[in-house]
TIRO-2110 file (N, C-alpha, C; in Angstrom, 1 decimal):
// TIRO-2110
-35.4, 23.1, -11.6, N, 1, A
-36.6, 23.1, -11.2, CA, 1, A
-37.5, 23.3, -12.7, C, 1, A
-38.5, 22.5, -12.7, N, 2, A
-39.3, 22.5, -13.9, CA, 2, A
-40.5, 23.5, -13.7, C, 2, A
-41.4, 23.5, -14.6, N, 3, A
-42.4, 24.5, -14.6, CA, 3, A
-43.7, 23.9, -13.6, C, 3, A
-43.6, 22.7, -13.1, N, 4, A
-44.7, 22.3, -12.1, CA, 4, A
-44.1, 22.0, -10.9, C, 4, A
-43.0, 22.5, -10.4, N, 5, A
-42.5, 22.1, -9.3, CA, 5, A
-41.7, 23.4, -8.8, C, 5, A
-42.2, 23.8, -7.2, N, 6, A
-41.5, 24.9, -6.6, CA, 6, A
-40.9, 24.1, -5.5, C, 6, A
-40.0, 24.9, -4.8, N, 7, A
-39.4, 24.5, -3.5, CA, 7, A
-39.8, 25.2, -2.4, C, 7, A
-40.4, 24.7, -1.4, N, 8, A
-40.7, 25.1, -0.1, CA, 8, A
-40.0, 24.4, 0.9, C, 8, A
-39.1, 24.9, 1.6, N, 9, A
-38.3, 24.1, 2.5, CA, 9, A
-38.7, 24.7, 3.9, C, 9, A
-39.3, 23.8, 4.8, N, 10, A
-39.4, 23.9, 6.2, CA, 10, A
-38.4, 23.3, 7.0, C, 10, A
-37.8, 24.2, 8.1, N, 11, A
-36.7, 23.7, 8.9, CA, 11, A
-37.1, 24.3, 10.4, C, 11, A
-37.0, 23.1, 11.2, N, 12, A
-37.1, 23.3, 12.6, CA, 12, A
-35.8, 23.3, 13.1, C, 12, A
-35.3, 24.5, 13.7, N, 13, A
-33.7, 24.6, 14.0, CA, 13, A
-33.5, 23.8, 15.2, C, 13, A
-34.4, 23.5, 16.0, N, 14, A
-34.3, 22.5, 17.2, CA, 14, A
-33.9, 21.1, 16.7, C, 14, A
-34.5, 21.0, 15.6, N, 15, A
-34.3, 19.5, 15.0, CA, 15, A
-34.1, 19.6, 13.7, C, 15, A
-32.9, 20.3, 13.3, N, 16, A
-32.4, 20.6, 11.8, CA, 16, A
-32.6, 19.3, 11.1, C, 16, A
-32.4, 18.2, 11.4, N, 17, A
-32.3, 16.9, 10.6, CA, 17, A
-33.8, 16.7, 10.1, C, 17, A
-34.7, 17.1, 10.7, N, 18, A
-36.0, 16.9, 10.3, CA, 18, A
-36.5, 18.0, 9.4, C, 18, A
-36.2, 17.9, 8.2, N, 19, A
-36.7, 18.7, 7.2, CA, 19, A
-37.9, 18.3, 6.8, C, 19, A
-38.9, 19.3, 7.0, N, 20, A
-40.3, 18.9, 7.0, CA, 20, A
-40.8, 18.6, 5.6, C, 20, A
-40.4, 19.5, 4.6, N, 21, A
-41.0, 19.2, 3.2, CA, 21, A
-40.0, 20.1, 2.3, C, 21, A
-39.9, 19.0, 1.3, N, 22, A
-38.7, 19.8, 0.2, CA, 22, A
-39.2, 20.2, -1.0, C, 22, A
-40.6, 19.8, -1.1, N, 23, A
-41.1, 20.4, -2.6, CA, 23, A
-42.6, 20.3, -2.5, C, 23, A
-43.1, 21.2, -3.4, N, 24, A
-44.7, 20.9, -3.5, CA, 24, A
-45.0, 20.9, -5.0, C, 24, A
-45.8, 20.0, -5.3, N, 25, A
-46.1, 19.6, -6.6, CA, 25, A
-47.5, 20.1, -6.8, C, 25, A
-48.1, 20.6, -7.9, N, 26, A
-49.4, 21.1, -7.9, CA, 26, A
-50.5, 20.0, -7.5, C, 26, A
-50.2, 18.6, -7.6, N, 27, A
-51.1, 17.8, -7.5, CA, 27, A
-50.9, 17.1, -6.0, C, 27, A
-50.0, 17.6, -5.1, N, 28, A
-49.7, 17.2, -4.1, CA, 28, A
-50.9, 17.6, -3.0, C, 28, A
-51.4, 16.3, -2.4, N, 29, A
-52.8, 16.6, -1.8, CA, 29, A
-52.8, 16.1, 0.0, C, 29, A
-51.5, 16.3, 0.3, N, 30, A
-51.3, 15.8, 1.9, CA, 30, A
-50.9, 17.1, 2.5, C, 30, A
-51.9, 18.3, 2.3, N, 31, A
-51.6, 19.4, 3.0, CA, 31, A
-51.7, 19.7, 4.2, C, 31, A
-52.6, 18.9, 4.9, N, 32, A
-52.8, 19.1, 6.1, CA, 32, A
-51.6, 18.7, 7.0, C, 32, A
-50.8, 17.6, 6.8, N, 33, A
-49.6, 17.4, 7.3, CA, 33, A
-48.6, 18.6, 6.9, C, 33, A
-48.6, 19.3, 5.7, N, 34, A
-47.6, 20.1, 5.4, CA, 34, A
-47.9, 21.4, 6.5, C, 34, A
-49.1, 21.7, 6.5, N, 35, A
-49.4, 22.7, 7.4, CA, 35, A
-49.1, 22.5, 8.9, C, 35, A
-49.1, 21.3, 9.4, N, 36, A
-48.6, 20.9, 10.8, CA, 36, A
-47.0, 21.4, 10.8, C, 36, A
-46.5, 20.9, 9.8, N, 37, A
-45.1, 21.1, 9.8, CA, 37, A
-44.7, 22.5, 9.7, C, 37, A
-45.5, 23.4, 8.9, N, 38, A
-45.1, 24.8, 8.7, CA, 38, A
-45.2, 25.5, 10.0, C, 38, A
-46.4, 25.0, 10.9, N, 39, A
-46.5, 25.8, 12.0, CA, 39, A
-45.2, 25.6, 13.0, C, 39, A
-44.6, 24.4, 12.9, N, 40, A
-43.4, 24.2, 13.6, CA, 40, A
-42.2, 24.6, 13.2, C, 40, A
-42.2, 24.9, 11.7, N, 41, A
-41.0, 25.2, 11.2, CA, 41, A
-40.3, 26.7, 11.9, C, 41, A
-39.1, 26.8, 11.8, N, 42, A
-38.3, 28.1, 12.2, CA, 42, A
-38.0, 28.8, 11.0, C, 42, A
-37.7, 28.1, 10.0, N, 43, A
-37.1, 28.7, 8.7, CA, 43, A
-38.0, 28.2, 7.6, C, 43, A
-38.2, 29.0, 6.5, N, 44, A
-39.1, 28.8, 5.3, CA, 44, A
-38.1, 29.6, 4.2, C, 44, A
-37.8, 28.5, 3.4, N, 45, A
-37.2, 29.0, 2.0, CA, 45, A
-38.2, 29.0, 0.8, C, 45, A
-38.5, 29.9, 0.3, N, 46, A
-39.3, 29.8, -0.9, CA, 46, A
-38.4, 30.0, -2.1, C, 46, A
-38.6, 29.1, -3.1, N, 47, A
-37.8, 29.3, -4.3, CA, 47, A
-39.0, 29.2, -5.4, C, 47, A
-39.0, 30.1, -6.4, N, 48, A
-39.7, 30.1, -7.3, CA, 48, A
-39.3, 31.0, -8.7, C, 48, A
-40.0, 30.5, -9.8, N, 49, A
-39.8, 30.9, -11.1, CA, 49, A
-40.6, 32.2, -11.2, C, 49, A
-40.4, 33.0, -12.1, N, 50, A
-41.0, 34.2, -12.2, CA, 50, A
-41.6, 34.3, -13.7, C, 50, A
-42.8, 34.3, -14.0, N, 51, A
-43.5, 34.3, -15.3, CA, 51, A
-44.2, 35.6, -15.4, C, 51, A
-44.0, 36.4, -16.6, N, 52, A
-44.9, 37.6, -16.8, CA, 52, A
-45.1, 38.3, -15.5, C, 52, A
-44.2, 38.7, -14.6, N, 53, A
-44.2, 39.7, -13.7, CA, 53, A
-44.7, 39.0, -12.3, C, 53, A
-44.9, 37.7, -12.4, N, 54, A
-45.4, 37.2, -10.9, CA, 54, A
-44.7, 35.7, -10.7, C, 54, A
-45.0, 35.2, -9.6, N, 55, A
-44.5, 34.1, -9.1, CA, 55, A
-45.2, 33.1, -9.8, C, 55, A
-44.7, 31.9, -10.0, N, 56, A
-45.2, 30.8, -10.7, CA, 56, A
-46.7, 30.3, -9.8, C, 56, A
-47.5, 29.7, -10.6, N, 57, A
-48.8, 29.4, -10.0, CA, 57, A
-48.7, 28.3, -8.9, C, 57, A
-47.6, 27.6, -9.1, N, 58, A
-47.7, 26.3, -8.0, CA, 58, A
-47.3, 27.1, -6.8, C, 58, A
-46.4, 28.3, -6.8, N, 59, A
-45.9, 28.7, -5.6, CA, 59, A
-47.3, 29.5, -5.0, C, 59, A
-47.9, 30.2, -5.8, N, 60, A
-49.2, 31.0, -5.4, CA, 60, A
-50.2, 29.9, -4.8, C, 60, A
-50.4, 28.7, -5.4, N, 61, A
-51.1, 27.8, -4.9, CA, 61, A
-50.6, 27.2, -3.4, C, 61, A
-49.6, 27.1, -3.1, N, 62, A
-49.0, 26.6, -1.8, CA, 62, A
-49.4, 27.8, -0.9, C, 62, A
-49.0, 29.1, -1.3, N, 63, A
-49.4, 30.1, -0.4, CA, 63, A
-51.0, 30.3, 0.0, C, 63, A
-52.0, 30.1, -1.2, N, 64, A
-53.3, 30.1, -1.0, CA, 64, A
-53.6, 28.7, 0.0, C, 64, A
-53.0, 27.7, -0.2, N, 65, A
-53.4, 26.5, 0.6, CA, 65, A
-53.0, 26.6, 2.2, C, 65, A
-52.2, 27.7, 2.6, N, 66, A
-52.0, 27.8, 3.9, CA, 66, A
-53.1, 28.7, 4.4, C, 66, A
-54.2, 29.1, 3.9, N, 67, A
-55.3, 30.1, 4.3, CA, 67, A
-55.8, 29.5, 5.5, C, 67, A
-55.9, 28.1, 5.7, N, 68, A
-56.8, 27.5, 7.0, CA, 68, A
-55.9, 27.8, 8.3, C, 68, A
-54.6, 28.3, 8.1, N, 69, A
-53.8, 28.6, 9.4, CA, 69, A
-53.3, 30.2, 9.3, C, 69, A
-53.7, 30.8, 8.2, N, 70, A
-53.3, 32.2, 8.2, CA, 70, A
-53.3, 33.1, 9.4, C, 70, A
-54.1, 32.7, 10.5, N, 71, A
-53.8, 33.5, 11.7, CA, 71, A
-52.9, 32.9, 12.6, C, 71, A
-52.2, 31.9, 12.2, N, 72, A
-51.2, 31.1, 13.2, CA, 72, A
-50.0, 30.7, 12.3, C, 72, A
-49.5, 31.8, 11.4, N, 73, A
-48.4, 31.4, 10.7, CA, 73, A
-47.2, 31.3, 11.4, C, 73, A
-47.0, 32.0, 12.6, N, 74, A
-45.8, 31.9, 13.5, CA, 74, A
-44.6, 32.8, 13.2, C, 74, A
-43.5, 32.6, 13.7, N, 75, A
-42.3, 33.2, 13.5, CA, 75, A
-41.5, 32.4, 12.7, C, 75, A
-40.9, 33.1, 11.6, N, 76, A
-39.9, 32.4, 10.9, CA, 76, A
-38.9, 33.3, 10.3, C, 76, A
-37.7, 32.8, 10.1, N, 77, A
-36.7, 33.3, 9.3, CA, 77, A
-37.0, 33.0, 7.9, C, 77, A
-36.9, 33.9, 6.9, N, 78, A
-37.4, 33.6, 5.5, CA, 78, A
-36.1, 33.9, 4.3, C, 78, A
-36.1, 32.9, 3.7, N, 79, A
-35.2, 33.1, 2.5, CA, 79, A
-36.0, 33.0, 1.3, C, 79, A
-35.5, 33.9, 0.2, N, 80, A
-36.2, 33.8, -1.1, CA, 80, A
-35.1, 33.2, -2.0, C, 80, A
-35.5, 32.5, -3.2, N, 81, A
-34.6, 32.4, -4.1, CA, 81, A
-35.4, 32.3, -5.6, C, 81, A
-35.2, 33.3, -6.3, N, 82, A
-36.2, 33.6, -7.5, CA, 82, A
-35.4, 33.7, -8.6, C, 82, A
-36.0, 33.1, -9.7, N, 83, A
-35.3, 33.0, -10.9, CA, 83, A
-36.1, 33.6, -12.1, C, 83, A
-35.6, 34.5, -13.0, N, 84, A
-36.4, 35.0, -14.0, CA, 84, A
-35.7, 35.0, -15.2, C, 84, A
-36.2, 35.2, -16.5, N, 85, A
-35.7, 35.2, -17.6, CA, 85, A
-35.1, 36.7, -18.0, C, 85, A
-35.5, 37.5, -17.3, N, 86, A
-35.0, 39.0, -17.5, CA, 86, A
-34.3, 39.4, -16.2, C, 86, A
-34.2, 40.7, -16.1, N, 87, A
-33.4, 41.2, -15.3, CA, 87, A
-34.0, 41.3, -13.6, C, 87, A
-33.1, 41.9, -12.9, N, 88, A
-33.7, 42.1, -11.3, CA, 88, A
-35.1, 42.6, -11.1, C, 88, A
-35.1, 43.7, -12.1, N, 89, A
-36.4, 44.7, -12.0, CA, 89, A
-37.7, 43.8, -12.1, C, 89, A
-37.6, 42.9, -12.8, N, 90, A
-38.7, 42.0, -13.0, CA, 90, A
-39.0, 41.0, -12.0, C, 90, A
-37.8, 40.7, -11.2, N, 91, A
-38.0, 39.8, -10.1, CA, 91, A
-38.7, 40.7, -9.0, C, 91, A
-38.1, 42.0, -8.8, N, 92, A
-38.3, 42.9, -7.8, CA, 92, A
-40.1, 43.1, -7.7, C, 92, A
-40.5, 43.2, -9.1, N, 93, A
-41.9, 43.6, -9.3, CA, 93, A
-42.7, 42.4, -9.1, C, 93, A
-42.2, 41.2, -9.2, N, 94, A
-43.0, 39.9, -8.6, CA, 94, A
-43.0, 39.5, -7.2, C, 94, A
-42.4, 40.4, -6.3, N, 95, A
-42.1, 39.8, -4.8, CA, 95, A
-43.5, 40.2, -4.1, C, 95, A
-44.5, 40.9, -4.6, N, 96, A
-45.7, 41.1, -3.8, CA, 96, A
-46.4, 40.2, -3.2, C, 96, A
-46.4, 39.0, -4.1, N, 97, A
-47.0, 37.7, -3.5, CA, 97, A
-46.4, 37.2, -2.3, C, 97, A
-45.0, 37.0, -2.5, N, 98, A
-44.0, 36.5, -1.4, CA, 98, A
-44.0, 37.3, -0.3, C, 98, A
-43.9, 38.7, -0.3, N, 99, A
-43.7, 39.6, 0.6, CA, 99, A
-45.2, 39.8, 1.5, C, 99, A
-46.3, 39.7, 0.7, N, 100, A
-47.6, 39.8, 1.2, CA, 100, A
-47.9, 38.7, 2.0, C, 100, A
-47.3, 37.4, 1.7, N, 101, A
-47.5, 36.2, 2.4, CA, 101, A
-46.7, 36.2, 3.9, C, 101, A
-45.5, 36.6, 3.6, N, 102, A
-44.6, 36.5, 5.1, CA, 102, A
-45.2, 37.7, 6.0, C, 102, A
-45.7, 38.8, 5.3, N, 103, A
-46.2, 39.8, 6.3, CA, 103, A
-47.3, 39.4, 7.2, C, 103, A
-47.8, 38.2, 6.8, N, 104, A
-49.1, 37.7, 7.8, CA, 104, A
-48.4, 36.9, 9.0, C, 104, A
-47.2, 36.5, 8.9, N, 105, A
-46.5, 35.7, 9.8, CA, 105, A
-46.6, 36.8, 11.3, C, 105, A
-46.6, 35.9, 12.2, N, 106, A
-46.6, 36.6, 13.8, CA, 106, A
-45.2, 37.7, 13.7, C, 106, A
-44.2, 37.1, 13.1, N, 107, A
-42.8, 37.8, 13.4, CA, 107, A
-42.2, 37.1, 12.2, C, 107, A
-41.5, 37.8, 11.5, N, 108, A
-40.4, 37.3, 10.6, CA, 108, A
-39.3, 38.1, 10.2, C, 108, A
-38.3, 37.7, 9.8, N, 109, A
-37.1, 38.4, 9.1, CA, 109, A
-36.7, 37.7, 7.7, C, 109, A
-36.6, 38.6, 6.9, N, 110, A
-36.0, 38.1, 5.6, CA, 110, A
-34.4, 37.9, 5.9, C, 110, A
-34.0, 36.8, 5.7, N, 111, A
-32.7, 36.7, 6.1, CA, 111, A
-32.0, 36.5, 4.8, C, 111, A
-32.3, 36.2, 3.6, N, 112, A
-31.5, 36.2, 2.4, CA, 112, A
-32.3, 36.1, 1.0, C, 112, A
-32.0, 36.9, 0.1, N, 113, A
-32.5, 36.9, -1.2, CA, 113, A
-31.4, 36.5, -2.3, C, 113, A
-31.9, 35.5, -3.1, N, 114, A
-30.9, 35.2, -4.0, CA, 114, A
-32.0, 35.4, -5.5, C, 114, A
-31.5, 36.2, -6.4, N, 115, A
-32.2, 36.5, -7.6, CA, 115, A
-31.3, 35.8, -8.6, C, 115, A
-32.0, 35.0, -9.4, N, 116, A
-30.9, 34.5, -10.5, CA, 116, A
-31.7, 34.9, -11.8, C, 116, A
-30.9, 36.2, -12.6, N, 117, A
-31.5, 36.8, -13.5, CA, 117, A
-31.1, 36.3, -15.0, C, 117, A
-32.0, 36.4, -16.1, N, 118, A
-31.5, 36.4, -17.5, CA, 118, A
-31.2, 34.6, -17.5, C, 118, A
-32.1, 33.8, -17.0, N, 119, A
-32.1, 32.3, -17.0, CA, 119, A
-33.2, 31.8, -17.6, C, 119, A
-33.5, 32.0, -18.9, N, 120, A
-34.6, 31.6, -19.5, CA, 120, A
-34.7, 30.2, -19.8, C, 120, A
-33.3, 29.6, -20.1, N, 121, A
-33.3, 28.2, -20.6, CA, 121, A
-32.9, 27.4, -19.3, C, 121, A
-33.6, 26.1, -19.1, N, 122, A
-33.3, 25.1, -18.1, CA, 122, A
-31.8, 25.0, -18.1, C, 122, A
-31.2, 24.8, -16.9, N, 123, A
-29.7, 24.8, -16.8, CA, 123, A
-28.9, 25.9, -16.7, C, 123, A
-29.3, 27.0, -17.3, N, 124, A
-28.6, 28.1, -17.5, CA, 124, A
-28.0, 28.6, -16.4, C, 124, A
-28.6, 28.4, -15.1, N, 125, A
-27.9, 28.9, -13.9, CA, 125, A
-26.8, 28.2, -13.5, C, 125, A
-26.6, 27.0, -13.9, N, 126, A
-25.4, 26.3, -13.4, CA, 126, A
-24.1, 27.0, -13.7, C, 126, A
-23.3, 26.9, -13.0, N, 127, A
-21.9, 27.5, -13.3, CA, 127, A
-21.9, 29.1, -13.2, C, 127, A
-23.0, 29.6, -12.7, N, 128, A
-23.1, 30.9, -12.4, CA, 128, A
-22.7, 31.4, -10.8, C, 128, A
-22.4, 32.6, -10.6, N, 129, A
-22.3, 32.9, -9.1, CA, 129, A
-23.5, 32.7, -8.3, C, 129, A
-24.8, 32.6, -9.1, N, 130, A
-25.9, 32.4, -8.1, CA, 130, A
-25.9, 30.9, -7.4, C, 130, A
-25.2, 29.8, -8.0, N, 131, A
-25.2, 28.6, -7.4, CA, 131, A
-24.2, 28.7, -6.4, C, 131, A
-23.1, 29.5, -6.3, N, 132, A
-22.3, 29.6, -5.3, CA, 132, A
-23.1, 30.2, -4.0, C, 132, A
-23.8, 31.4, -4.3, N, 133, A
-24.4, 32.1, -3.2, CA, 133, A
-25.7, 31.2, -2.8, C, 133, A
-26.3, 30.6, -3.4, N, 134, A
-27.0, 29.4, -2.9, CA, 134, A
-26.5, 28.4, -1.9, C, 134, A
-25.6, 28.0, -2.3, N, 135, A
-24.7, 27.0, -1.7, CA, 135, A
-24.2, 27.6, -0.3, C, 135, A
-23.6, 29.1, -0.4, N, 136, A
-23.2, 29.5, 0.8, CA, 136, A
-24.4, 29.9, 1.9, C, 136, A
-25.7, 30.1, 1.2, N, 137, A
-26.6, 30.4, 2.1, CA, 137, A
-27.3, 29.7, 2.8, C, 137, A
-27.0, 28.1, 2.5, N, 138, A
-27.3, 27.2, 3.3, CA, 138, A
-26.7, 27.0, 4.7, C, 138, A
-25.4, 27.5, 4.8, N, 139, A
-24.9, 27.7, 6.2, CA, 139, A
-25.6, 28.6, 7.1, C, 139, A
-26.3, 29.6, 6.8, N, 140, A
-27.0, 30.3, 7.5, CA, 140, A
-28.4, 29.8, 8.2, C, 140, A
-28.8, 28.8, 7.4, N, 141, A
-30.1, 28.0, 7.7, CA, 141, A
-30.1, 27.0, 8.9, C, 141, A
END
């Protein structure tokens, strides 16, 4: 994951082959289609980096761009994958935006949280237990 890309994965469990959206780029301008898919999704996976005690700007932009449907966010199973250059405390301090977002859903359940700590450099997470945890979590989706 580089600094201008976050993962937002929407899955409809009825048709799991139809993964609606696998990435959000800061210049992505097809949000109307994403919002339609968001409403129909059963599962939401949010993966973000943490910079200076907060989620990255691209994730915040994605959240903000769901505003047109904020009263119809639906029911979702939610998974977080969050990485930071420091320890888990820094990640927990940054979760306000993600938690605040999902609290506006009609109904939600946080099904999994994976925190990759002390991963300041690109690629540092590879070969760590976090990769195995992420791989295993996919069987719950």
